[in-house]
C-alpha positions in Angstrom: -0.1 -0.3 0.0 3.0 1.9 1.0 4.1 1.9 -2.6 1.3 3.2 -4.0 1.4 6.3 -2.0 4.8 6.6 -3.7 4.1 6.2 -7.1 0.7 7.6 -7.5 1.1 11.5 -6.9 2.6 12.2 -10.7 0.0 9.6 -12.3 -3.0 10.8 -10.2 -1.4 14.9 -10.3 -0.4 15.1 -14.4 -4.0 15.9 -15.5 -4.9 18.6 -12.8 -0.9 20.4 -14.0 -2.1 19.9 -17.5 -4.8 22.4 -17.1 -3.2 24.4 -14.6 -0.5 25.0 -17.1 -2.9 25.3 -19.9 -5.1 28.2 -18.6 -1.2 30.2 -18.5 1.5 28.6 -20.9 3.3 31.4 -20.4 3.8 30.9 -17.0 4.8 26.6 -17.0 7.8 27.3 -14.4 6.4 29.2 -11.8 2.9 27.0 -12.1 4.9 23.8 -12.0 7.1 25.2 -8.8 3.9 26.3 -7.0 2.2 23.2 -7.8 4.9 20.7 -6.3 5.1 22.7 -3.5 1.5 22.4 -2.9 0.9 19.1 -3.9 4.2 17.4 -3.2 5.7 19.2 -0.1 3.7 17.6 2.3 4.3 13.9 1.5 8.1 14.6 0.3 9.1 15.1 3.9 7.4 11.9 5.0 8.4 10.0 2.3 12.4 10.7 3.5 11.2 10.3 7.2 10.0 6.6 5.8 12.8 5.7 3.9 15.3 6.6 7.0 13.2 4.3 9.0 13.7 1.5 6.2 17.6 1.6 5.7 19.0 2.7 9.2 22.1 2.0 9.1 22.4 4.2 5.6 24.5 7.7 6.2 23.5 10.9 4.3 24.8 10.4 1.6 23.4 7.2 0.8 20.1 8.6 2.0 21.0 10.9 -1.2 21.7 7.9 -3.5 18.7 6.0 -2.0 16.1 9.0 -3.1 17.8 9.6 -6.1 17.7 5.8 -7.7 14.3 6.0 -6.3 13.0 9.5 -8.1 15.3 8.5 -11.6 13.2 5.3 -11.5 9.9 7.2 -10.8 10.7 9.9 -13.9 11.3 7.4 -16.4 8.3 5.0 -15.4 6.1 8.6 -15.6 7.7 9.6 -18.8 7.2 6.3 -20.3 4.0 7.3 -22.0 5.4 8.9 -25.0 5.1 6.7 -28.1 5.1 7.3 -31.6 1.2 7.3 -32.5 0.4 8.2 -28.7 1.1 12.0 -29.6 -1.6 13.1 -27.4 -0.1 11.9 -24.4 2.7 13.9 -24.7 1.9 16.6 -22.4 0.8 14.2 -19.6 3.6 12.1 -19.9 5.8 15.7 -19.5 3.7 16.9 -16.5 4.2 13.0 -14.8 7.8 13.5 -15.4 8.3 17.6 -14.0 6.3 15.9 -10.8 8.7 12.6 -10.3 11.5 15.3 -11.1 10.0 18.0 -8.9 9.3 15.5 -5.7 13.1 13.9 -6.0 14.2 17.3 -5.5 12.3 18.2 -2.6 12.9 15.1 -1.0 16.7 15.5 -1.4 15.6 19.1 0.3 14.5 16.8 3.2 17.4 14.6 3.2 18.6 17.6 4.6 16.5 18.6 7.0 14.5 21.1 5.0 10.9 22.2 4.9 9.4 20.7 2.2 6.7 22.9 2.8 8.5 26.3 2.9 7.4 28.5 0.0 11.9 28.6 -0.6 12.0 25.6 -2.0 9.9 26.7 -4.6 12.3 28.9 -5.6 15.1 26.9 -5.5 13.3 25.0 -7.9 13.2 27.5 -10.6 16.6 28.3 -9.7 17.9 24.6 -10.0 15.6 24.3 -13.6 17.8 27.3 -14.9 14.6 29.2 -14.9 16.6 32.1 -13.3 20.0 32.9 -12.0 19.1 32.8 -8.4 16.5 32.2 -5.4 15.8 35.9 -4.9 14.9 36.5 -8.7 13.0 33.1 -8.3 11.2 34.1 -5.4 9.5 37.2 -6.4 8.3 35.9 -9.8 6.6 33.2 -7.7 5.2 36.2 -5.4 4.1 37.8 -8.8 2.5 34.8 -10.0 0.5 33.6 -7.0 -0.6 37.8 -7.1 -1.5 38.0 -10.6 -5.4 36.9 -11.7 -5.8 33.8 -14.1 -5.6 34.6 -17.5 -8.9 33.4 -19.7 -7.6 30.2 -21.3 -7.7 30.9 -24.9 -4.2 28.7 -25.3 -6.8 25.9 -27.8 -4.6 26.7 -30.9 -1.8 24.2 -32.5 1.0 26.8 -31.7 0.7 27.6 -28.2 0.2 24.1 -27.4 3.6 23.2 -29.7 5.2 26.0 -28.0 4.0 24.8 -24.2 5.3 21.1 -25.2 8.3 22.6 -26.1 8.9 24.6 -23.0 8.3 21.6 -20.6 10.9 19.4 -22.6 13.3 21.7 -22.4 12.4 22.0 -18.4 12.7 18.2 -18.3 16.1 19.3 -19.8 14.8 16.9 -22.9 16.9 19.5 -24.8 18.9 22.5 -24.2 19.5 25.6 -26.0 23.3 25.0 -25.6 25.4 22.5 -23.7 28.7 23.1 -25.2 28.6 20.3 -27.9 29.9 20.7 -31.4 27.8 21.4 -34.3 28.4 17.9 -35.3 26.9 16.4 -32.3 24.1 18.8 -32.1 22.6 17.8 -35.6 23.6 14.0 -34.7 21.2 14.2 -31.6 18.5 15.8 -33.7 19.1 13.5 -36.4 19.0 10.2 -33.8 15.9 12.1 -32.8 14.2 12.4 -36.1 14.8 8.6 -37.1 13.7 7.7 -33.7 10.4 9.6 -34.4 9.8 8.1 -37.9 10.7 4.5 -36.9 8.1 5.0 -33.9 5.4 5.7 -36.1 5.4 2.4 -36.9 6.7 0.5 -33.9 5.9 2.6 -31.1 7.8 1.1 -28.9 11.0 2.2 -29.9 10.5 5.4 -28.1 11.1 3.8 -24.9 14.4 3.0 -24.2 15.4 6.0 -26.0 13.5 8.2 -23.7 14.6 6.2 -20.7 18.0 7.1 -21.6 17.1 10.8 -22.1 14.9 10.9 -19.0 17.8 9.5 -17.2 20.4 11.6 -18.1 18.8 14.6 -17.2 17.5 13.8 -14.0 20.6 12.8 -13.3 22.1 16.4 -14.1 19.3 18.0 -12.0 19.9 16.1 -9.0 23.4 17.0 -9.5 22.8 20.5 -9.2 20.9 19.8 -5.9 22.9 18.1 -4.3 25.5 20.9 -4.7 22.5 23.2 -3.6 21.8 21.7 -0.4 24.8 20.1 0.4 27.4 22.9 -0.4 29.4 19.9 -2.8 28.5 17.3 -5.4 27.9 13.8 -3.9 31.4 11.3 -4.6 28.6 7.9 -4.3 25.9 9.6 -6.1 24.7 6.8 -8.9 25.9 7.9 -12.6 27.2 6.8 -14.9 25.9 4.7 -18.6 25.2 1.5 -17.0 21.7 0.5 -18.0 19.6 -1.1 -15.4 17.2 -3.9 -16.2 14.3 -1.9 -16.7 15.9 -0.1 -19.6 16.9 -3.6 -20.8 13.4 -4.9 -20.9 12.3 -1.3 -22.6 14.5 -2.2 -25.1 13.7 -6.0 -25.9 10.3 -4.5 -26.3 11.4 -2.2 -28.8 13.1 -4.8 -30.8 9.7 -6.9 -30.2 7.6 -4.3 -31.8 9.8 -3.4 -34.7 10.2 -7.2 -35.5 5.9 -7.0 -36.2 5.6 -4.6 -38.8 8.9 -6.4 -40.4 7.3 -9.4 -40.5 3.8 -8.3 -41.6 5.4 -6.5 -44.6 7.9 -9.7 -45.5 5.1 -11.8 -45.4 2.7 -9.7 -47.8 6.1 -9.7 -49.9 5.9 -13.6 -49.7 2.6 -14.3 -50.9 2.3 -11.8 -53.2 -1.0 -10.8 -51.2 -2.7 -7.7 -52.8 -5.4 -5.2 -52.2 -7.4 -2.4 -54.8 -4.5 -4.2 -57.2 -1.1 -3.3 -55.5 0.7 -4.0 -51.9 1.4 -1.0 -51.2 -2.4 -0.6 -49.6 -2.1 -3.5 -47.8 1.3 -2.8 -46.5 0.2 0.7 -45.1 -2.9 -0.6 -43.7 -0.6 -3.5 -42.0 1.9 -1.2 -40.8 -1.0 0.8 -39.1 -3.3 -1.8 -37.4 0.8 -3.5 -36.0 1.5 0.0 -34.3 -1.9 0.5 -32.7 -2.0 -3.2 -31.6 1.4 -2.9 -30.2 1.0 0.3 -29.1 -1.7 0.2 -27.3 -0.9 -3.6 -25.8 1.7 -1.6 -24.2 -0.3 1.4 -22.7 -3.2 -1.4 -21.6 -0.3 -3.2 -19.5 1.0 -0.1 -18.6 -2.0 1.6 -17.2 -3.3 -2.1 -15.4 0.7 -2.5 -13.5 -0.3 1.1 -12.4 -3.6 0.2 -10.4 -2.2 -2.9 -9.1 0.8 -1.3 -7.8 
């Protein structure tokens, strides 16, 4: 039952956060920070207390490592909704991942004895996300955000939705304006993203390992900054590196399986010389679309069912 209390917040609150940021898309970071403080702050301190009680032998560094591992796993799980044919789920996936990241930062603060309901935690979150250069500016922005009347929801246009999703991806750390990489590396990253997107249109689960690695990297960078902020120095025992955990490996196997489905379907059409409307390609298109929806839908159903039974 405790696992359910730990896993449910991001999943259950993603829709509420999405409605709140959609009402005022230009204030996404401030809305997220305020929302996280209100809904996740009270539980973050209690979660760390339970973790400390369950591991009485753990010192401060060990406790932070446990928080990071658990938080990173939650971020990857919440972001796993992102799939090729299910583009309408991207906003909810990003909201869930953002909330899981915020929860992890709050728990790191709690591990250092900070009050996770203090408004200063929201200002610190904005600073750690790189939205503001210091907590003073972040605090002022939050105060202005709280005192402003909410703007009417006129954000139904596709351009506004696209901009909001892009801002969420940047806030998550999935894309950065300039991380010091050379032009060839940046071109390679965007090329890989394009390839994964195109392949994901017919084999949706190829998104799983790609996004798992991206979320893992971005969350590790955020927790590193949070550790420096709250502890004063990087934690040498903080989990990092390029090790592939079992969940990521399983995501890779599922991605391979989803890729085999359309390949086998196309192979059978060619070998059997089956035609429809006088040609092979209409049938290939139907099979690819059906295979994509069935594969992605089966995984999505299994994912939702697993969340309900946690």
